[in-house]
C-alpha positions in Angstrom: 26.4 3.5 12.1 28.8 6.5 13.6 28.5 8.2 10.5 25.0 8.4 10.1 24.2 9.4 14.2 26.8 12.3 13.6 25.3 13.4 10.9 21.6 12.7 12.3 22.6 15.0 14.9 24.2 17.9 13.2 21.0 17.7 10.4 18.6 17.6 13.8 20.3 20.9 15.3 21.0 22.7 11.8 16.9 21.7 11.3 15.8 23.4 15.0 17.9 26.5 14.2 16.3 26.6 10.8 12.3 26.6 12.4 13.6 28.7 15.1 15.1 31.6 12.8 12.0 30.9 10.3 14.6 29.6 7.4 13.7 26.1 6.9 13.1 26.4 3.2 16.4 28.1 2.7 18.3 26.1 4.3 16.3 23.1 2.9 17.4 24.3 -0.8 21.0 24.8 0.0 21.3 20.9 1.5 19.5 19.9 -1.6 22.2 21.7 -3.3 24.9 20.9 -1.9 23.6 17.3 -2.0 23.5 17.1 -5.5 26.5 18.9 -5.9 28.3 16.2 -3.8 26.6 13.2 -5.9 27.6 14.9 -9.3 31.1 15.8 -8.2 33.3 13.1 -6.6 36.1 15.2 -6.2 34.6 17.6 -3.5 33.9 14.6 -1.7 37.1 13.1 -1.6 39.0 16.3 -0.8 36.4 16.5 1.9 37.4 12.9 3.2 41.7 13.8 2.8 43.2 13.9 5.8 46.1 15.4 4.7 44.5 18.5 3.0 44.1 21.5 6.4 40.5 21.8 7.1 41.6 26.0 6.8 41.8 25.0 2.7 38.7 22.8 3.3 36.5 26.1 4.6 38.0 27.9 1.5 37.0 26.0 -0.9 33.0 25.7 0.4 33.1 29.1 0.8 34.6 30.1 -2.7 31.9 27.5 -4.2 28.5 28.1 -1.9 29.1 31.7 -0.4 27.0 33.5 -3.1 24.6 30.3 -3.1 23.5 29.6 0.3 22.4 30.9 3.2 24.7 32.4 6.1 23.2 29.9 8.6 24.3 27.0 6.2 27.8 28.7 6.0 28.0 28.7 9.7 27.2 25.1 9.7 30.1 24.5 7.4 32.6 27.3 10.0 31.6 25.0 12.7 32.3 21.3 11.0 35.8 22.3 9.7 36.7 23.8 13.2 35.6 20.6 14.3 37.5 18.7 11.8 34.8 17.0 10.6 34.2 18.1 6.6 34.1 13.9 5.7 30.4 14.3 7.3 29.1 17.0 5.1 27.4 14.8 2.3 25.8 12.4 5.0 24.2 15.6 6.6 22.6 17.3 3.5 21.1 13.6 2.9 20.1 13.2 6.8 19.1 17.1 6.5 16.4 16.6 3.8 15.0 13.2 5.0 14.4 15.0 8.5 13.1 18.0 6.5 10.4 15.5 5.0 9.5 13.9 8.3 8.7 17.8 9.9 6.6 18.6 6.9 4.8 15.4 6.4 6.2 14.5 3.1 7.0 11.2 1.7 9.5 10.7 -0.9 8.7 8.5 -3.7 10.8 6.9 -6.6 9.5 5.7 -9.7 11.2 3.9 -12.4 9.9 3.9 -16.3 11.9 2.8 -19.2 10.7 6.3 -20.9 10.0 9.4 -19.2 6.8 10.0 -17.7 3.9 12.1 -19.2 2.0 15.1 -17.2 -1.0 12.6 -16.8 0.9 9.9 -15.7 2.9 11.7 -13.3 0.0 13.2 -11.3 -1.7 9.7 -11.6 1.6 8.7 -9.4 1.2 11.1 -7.2 -2.4 10.7 -6.8 -2.0 7.3 -5.9 1.5 8.1 -3.5 -0.8 10.5 -1.7 -4.1 8.0 -1.2 -1.7 5.3 -0.1 0.4 7.1 2.1 -1.6 10.2 3.7 1.0 12.5 2.8 2.2 15.3 0.2 4.6 13.7 -2.1 8.0 14.3 -3.6 8.0 12.3 -6.5 11.8 11.4 -8.3 11.6 9.9 -11.7 14.5 8.0 -13.0 14.7 6.4 -16.4 15.6 2.5 -16.7 15.0 1.1 -20.2 16.1 -2.7 -18.7 12.6 -2.7 -16.8 11.1 -3.0 -20.7 7.9 -1.9 -19.6 5.5 -1.1 -16.8 7.0 0.6 -13.4 9.0 0.1 -10.2 7.4 2.5 -7.6 9.5 2.7 -4.5 8.3 4.7 -1.6 10.1 4.1 1.8 11.7 1.1 2.4 8.4 -0.6 0.3 8.5 -1.5 -3.3 6.4 -2.0 -5.9 7.5 -3.6 -8.5 5.1 -4.1 -12.0 7.6 -4.0 -14.7 8.0 -6.2 -17.8 11.3 -7.3 -16.6 9.9 -8.7 -13.5 7.1 -10.4 -14.6 9.1 -12.0 -17.2 11.9 -13.1 -14.3 8.7 -14.7 -12.1 7.8 -16.6 -15.4 11.3 -17.6 -16.1 11.4 -19.1 -12.5 8.2 -20.8 -12.8 9.1 -22.9 -15.8 12.4 -24.1 -14.8 11.1 -26.5 -12.1 9.7 -28.5 -15.6 6.1 -28.8 -13.4 4.3 -28.5 -16.6 6.0 -31.7 -18.4 4.2 -34.5 -17.8 6.2 -37.8 -16.9 5.8 -41.0 -18.2 
């Protein structure tokens, strides 16, 4: 819990600075890229968490990776974080920044899980459905999971609508397991 509190505070400070300087979109792109990089590269996250590696070396790695790609304000955050020896919070800060950015912009994040990739028509229908339900602009993330067989699972915030064949089969299996349909003699 402390991790999320610290990350949230740094993310909020960065968001406020970005709004004040008029660079919100650039910093948001930086944080999204950094978050994706951390998710794709476990060794980067492990290096940031490693207490044996000196913070100057961590800063050098971050600058080597992102100096030409990131806005100077984002690099300044990296500098501040490394000077305070809190590099292990950077992935959580990126995640918290994305959440706070969406709240600030009035954007809802929705995740749709389907067994096959969505067509453009279906993607548009999902976006319209969620926009109508939430009254917000939608950032739709698509995931593919063949194990759901058919249908879809739609997640909006902490709500989930499971309209998959897998869920329906599980429900049927549960209903048949109590043997209530068998006539007693």
